[in-house]
C-alpha positions as CSV (number, residue, x, y, z in Angstrom):
1,M,0.0,0.0,0.0
2,A,1.2,3.5,-0.7
3,W,0.5,6.6,1.3
4,T,0.5,10.1,-0.1
5,W,0.2,13.7,1.1
6,R,-1.9,16.4,-0.6
7,F,-0.5,19.9,0.0
8,E,-2.9,22.8,0.2
9,T,-3.1,26.5,0.8
10,A,-5.3,27.9,3.5
11,D,-8.3,28.0,1.1
12,G,-7.9,24.3,0.2
13,A,-6.4,24.8,-3.2
14,E,-3.7,22.3,-4.1
15,T,-0.1,23.7,-4.1
16,N,3.3,22.3,-4.9
17,P,5.3,21.5,-1.8
18,S,8.6,23.3,-1.0
19,V,10.0,19.9,0.0
20,V,9.3,17.0,-2.4
21,P,8.1,13.9,-0.6
22,E,9.4,10.4,-1.2
23,E,7.1,7.4,-1.7
24,F,5.7,6.0,1.5
25,T,5.0,2.3,2.0
26,T,3.5,2.8,5.5
27,Q,1.3,5.3,7.2
28,G,4.0,5.6,9.9
29,D,6.7,6.6,7.4
30,A,4.4,9.2,5.9
31,E,3.6,10.7,9.3
32,S,7.3,10.6,10.3
33,W,8.2,12.5,7.1
34,I,5.6,15.2,7.8
35,G,6.8,15.5,11.4
36,E,10.3,16.2,10.0
37,Y,9.4,18.7,7.3
38,W,6.2,20.4,8.3
39,K,7.9,23.7,9.2
40,D,9.7,23.8,5.9
41,L,6.4,23.1,4.1
42,L,4.7,25.9,6.1
43,E,7.4,28.4,5.2
44,G,7.1,27.4,1.6
45,G,3.3,28.2,1.5
46,T,1.6,24.9,2.4
47,E,-1.0,25.6,5.1
48,Q,-2.5,22.2,5.4
49,V,-2.0,18.6,4.3
50,K,-4.2,15.6,3.7
51,L,-3.1,12.0,4.1
52,S,-4.6,9.4,1.7
53,D,-4.0,5.7,1.1
54,D,-3.5,4.2,-2.4
55,S,-7.2,3.6,-2.8
56,G,-7.8,7.4,-2.5
57,T,-9.3,7.2,0.9
58,E,-8.6,10.3,2.8
59,L,-7.6,9.6,6.4
60,Y,-7.3,13.1,7.8
61,T,-6.5,16.7,7.2
62,M,-3.9,18.5,9.3
63,S,-3.3,22.2,9.6
64,L,0.4,23.1,9.7
65,R,-0.4,26.6,10.9
66,S,-2.2,25.1,14.0
67,A,0.8,22.9,14.7
68,L,3.0,26.0,14.7
69,E,0.7,27.8,17.1
70,A,0.5,24.8,19.5
């Protein structure tokens, strides 16, 4: 199974990430990657991300701005 991130602006429009993700074979790998690069992504214009599996099922949306303010 593959896991992918969708990168979005604050209004939900898709954007190109400032850090290009690798391919993730586990949900844990995808989440570890976002944990490492979320600040760089936020600085590059990504406000929120969505994690999906290879069937297109969206698991959740996460605001990077909220993580910064926490």
